[in-house]
N, C-alpha and C positions, 0 to 999 in steps of 0.2 A: 547178859550183856549184847551178847549176837543179836540177839532179838531187834534191839535198838540199834545195831549198827547194819542189819537189813534192813530195817525200815528206812535207813538215810542213804543207802546204795542210790537210790534214784535221785536224790538231791545231789550231786558232789557235779554232776555235768554243770560245765561252765564256771563253779561255783569258786570262789578265791578259798585258801586255806580257810581267811577269815570268819569267812560266813559259815562254813564246815564248821571252824571251831565254837561258834558261838550257838549255830544248831545242838551241838553236843552237850550244849550249856546251859540248862536252862533255870537253874538256881537263878536268887539274884545277882546281879555282876559282884558287889562288894562282898558276897562271900564264897567266892569261887576262889581255891586254892589252885596258885598257879602249876605246881608238881603233881598234883593228881589230874588238872583237868591237859594239862600235855601231854600226862602217860598215857592217857582214855583218848587225847588226840590221834597220838603215835600208833595206838593199839587201834584204832580205828583203819589208819592209813593200811596198816600190814594186814588188814583183815580185809579189805576192799582191793589189796593188791594180790592176796589169796583166791579171792573171788573173781580176777581179772578185769578189776573194774576202772581200778586206778592203775599205772603204770608209769615207770620213769621217765623222764624226757629229758634230750641234751636240747634246749632251748636255740644255743648257737647254731647248733648243726641243722636244728632243725626235724630232728626223728627219734622214736620209739630208743628205748635202751631196754634191749631183752639179756639180761646176763644172767640167768639160771639161778643169782642166790634170792635165798630166803626171804618171804617176804619183809620181815623183821627187820632185816640187812639193809634192803633197799628204802623202808620207810624211816629208819637211822642215817642212812646216805644222804637223803634227799632233803633231810632239813639237819644236816651236820652243823649246820652253822649255825645253829639256833643258840646259841648260849656265848659265840663270839659279837653278832649282832645282839644280841637281849644281856648286856653283863650287867646291869643295874634292873633286871624286873621283878617287882613286886611280890612277896611272895601269897599275898591275898590282890585279886581284881587285877588280873596282868593286862587288862584294857587300861588303865590309867595309867602305862607309859604308853608313850607315842611310837618308841621304837619298836614294840611288840603289834602294833596295830597295823603302823607299815611294813614290817617284815611280815607278815600273815597276809595282806593286802596283795603286796606284788610281788610272793615268792613262786619261785620260778623251780623246774624239776620234775614233773609231774604231768600229767594228762589224766582224760577219762577214755576210756577205751570205750565209744557208744554203741551196742549191740552189736561187738566184734565186727562192724564195718568200718568204722571212722572215728578220729582221735576228736577229743573238744578239749582247747588248754583252757585253762581257766582267764575267763573276760574281768581284766582291772579296768 
């Protein structure tokens, strides 16, 4: 798993969550198990946070958040509204849900720390 995640680290700069999710899910979309794909997505975010690539970001105050919390906690906090915003997500092929696609495209709350010198926000 970490080899797959390592290869994706360069890909996250400027990408929205939906593009990252698609890149993680290479199977035909009509076979993608929602729970498994989202677990892997959250695992990837926790991994990228642990590597200081993805950081939590306050869009309203326009500043990064360095809480000191474990990467898994930060990843869960970033996407804490996932279930609330996607109450009727299908069990298979989540991209069939317009709510899921919109959520993943417009989700804020994270940024990429590029080479330790600048922040890159997802471009929508």
